[in-house]
VODO-511118 format. One line per 2 residues: for each residue x, y, z of N, C-alpha, C. Coordinates in Angstrom, 3 decimals. Each point is the difference from the previous one (the first is absolute). Layout:
<sites>
X,Y,Z,X,Y,Z,X,Y,Z; ...
</sites>
This chain:
<sites>
15.798,-22.641,-25.798,1.164,-0.032,-1.008,0.892,1.135,-0.097; 1.126,-0.427,-0.382,1.080,1.645,-0.017,0.326,-0.071,-1.440
0.537,1.347,-0.335,-0.206,0.295,-1.277,1.974,-0.219,-0.535; 0.082,-0.641,-0.975,1.078,0.260,-0.380,0.651,1.016,-1.019
1.474,0.214,0.159,0.261,0.839,-0.986,0.540,-0.884,-1.405; 0.017,1.257,-1.067,-0.051,-0.558,-1.329,1.712,-0.776,-0.150
0.549,-0.894,-0.800,0.828,-0.522,-0.192,0.809,0.890,-0.704; -0.247,0.779,-0.934,0.466,0.836,-0.765,0.368,1.473,0.257
0.893,0.529,-0.004,-0.387,1.470,-0.321,-0.162,1.269,-0.237; -1.040,0.535,0.272,-0.505,1.095,-0.854,0.949,1.259,-0.864
-0.075,0.218,-0.842,1.011,0.860,-0.730,0.075,1.653,0.202; -1.296,0.267,0.540,-0.771,0.723,0.738,1.247,0.389,1.529
0.405,-1.228,0.590,0.900,0.181,0.991,1.115,-0.147,0.433; 0.520,1.180,-0.340,1.740,-0.113,0.079,0.206,-1.400,0.851
1.086,-0.962,-0.067,0.973,-0.762,0.929,0.592,0.708,0.604; 0.006,0.020,1.366,1.329,-0.122,1.389,0.942,0.277,-0.797
1.563,0.377,0.090,1.115,0.061,-0.516,0.488,-1.603,1.599; 0.233,-0.646,-0.314,0.702,-1.154,0.598,0.920,0.607,0.968
0.550,-0.704,0.785,1.231,1.060,1.065,0.867,-1.199,0.100; 1.150,0.318,0.446,1.264,-0.969,0.254,-0.451,-0.627,1.300
0.323,-1.328,-0.007,0.250,-0.342,1.408,1.073,0.591,0.708; -0.166,-0.047,1.156,1.600,0.514,0.791,0.565,-1.359,0.016
1.516,0.366,0.021,0.920,-1.510,-0.178,0.166,-0.747,-1.801; -0.620,0.887,-0.250,-0.485,-1.001,-1.561,1.132,0.205,-0.884
0.976,0.215,-0.363,1.189,0.435,-1.101,-0.424,0.024,-1.345; -1.339,-0.948,-0.233,-0.370,0.038,-1.279,-1.160,1.023,-0.062
-0.678,0.219,0.677,-0.789,0.945,0.430,0.159,1.220,-0.356; 1.187,0.847,0.742,0.614,0.835,0.322,0.863,0.403,-1.480
0.319,-0.798,-0.610,0.288,0.207,-1.539,-0.298,0.512,-0.616; -1.687,-0.924,-0.487,-1.036,0.204,-0.301,-0.417,1.541,0.178
-0.422,0.079,1.567,0.227,1.296,-0.328,0.382,1.101,0.157; 1.254,0.201,-0.452,0.970,0.868,-0.366,-0.396,0.139,-1.265
0.067,-1.642,-1.086,-0.095,0.593,-1.336,-1.275,0.703,-0.495; -1.334,-0.589,0.933,-1.184,1.028,-0.441,0.359,1.691,0.496
0.988,0.148,1.031,0.058,1.440,0.291,0.610,0.520,-0.840; 1.142,-0.532,-0.809,1.085,0.348,-1.222,-1.028,0.662,-0.864
-0.877,-1.422,-0.723,-0.635,0.205,-1.446,-0.851,1.538,0.671; -0.857,0.220,1.448,-0.725,0.982,0.411,0.554,1.040,-0.438
1.790,0.154,0.691,0.935,1.174,-0.457,-0.184,0.272,-1.468; -0.083,-1.524,-0.914,0.165,0.625,-1.255,-1.342,0.490,-0.544
-0.856,-0.092,0.317,-1.520,0.613,0.032,0.072,-1.362,-1.602; 0.365,-1.226,0.260,-0.249,-1.351,-0.482,-1.215,-0.765,0.640
-1.070,0.364,-0.186,-1.493,-0.713,0.602,-0.224,-1.101,-0.344; 0.362,-0.586,-1.549,-0.323,-1.317,0.121,1.366,-0.953,0.198
1.066,0.994,0.823,0.733,-1.238,0.488,-0.339,0.058,1.643; -0.720,1.034,0.382,-0.375,-0.278,1.457,-1.451,-0.893,0.013
-0.610,-0.638,-1.029,-0.822,-0.972,-0.204,0.653,-1.234,-0.051; 0.752,0.022,-0.807,0.616,-1.426,-0.091,0.606,-0.152,1.627
0.669,0.730,0.368,0.608,-0.234,1.768,-0.871,-0.073,0.849; -1.387,0.334,-0.396,-1.125,-0.458,1.188,-0.535,-1.344,-0.445
0.253,-0.612,-1.227,-0.325,-1.170,-0.606,1.005,-0.995,1.142; 1.135,0.326,-0.643,1.010,-0.516,0.807,0.048,0.048,1.290
-0.569,0.765,0.510,0.263,0.051,1.681,-0.796,-0.867,0.807; -1.468,-0.542,-0.712,-1.434,-0.219,0.102,0.140,-1.555,-0.242
1.345,-0.608,-0.936,0.077,-1.085,-0.462,0.946,-0.595,1.155; 1.229,0.789,0.009,0.702,-0.373,1.670,-0.515,-0.006,0.771
-1.358,0.560,0.474,-0.493,0.106,1.278,-0.539,-1.292,0.015; -0.576,-0.411,-1.332,-0.646,-0.904,-0.237,0.154,-1.515,0.412
1.331,0.165,-0.662,1.261,-1.404,0.223,0.703,0.413,1.139; 0.528,0.711,0.612,1.115,-0.092,1.137,-0.891,0.854,1.520
-0.901,0.167,-0.307,-0.675,0.243,1.333,-1.625,0.229,-0.097; 0.002,-1.696,-0.229,-1.740,-0.767,0.105,-0.166,0.749,1.468
-1.289,0.236,0.264,-0.864,0.273,1.328,-0.872,-1.147,0.362
</sites>
């Protein structure tokens, strides 16, 4: 019998930031927006863009 990973994320372990998929202009646009937010020290916006990028990956780049 194998053990399965939990289907939830533990708040004690931060999620890795999603990366832009090569050749995808939407991914690149979001990655630039995230970098701009980080440059402005707007970490709430950084988090928002990470959520948008994960959603985009789920919709456009299903594995």
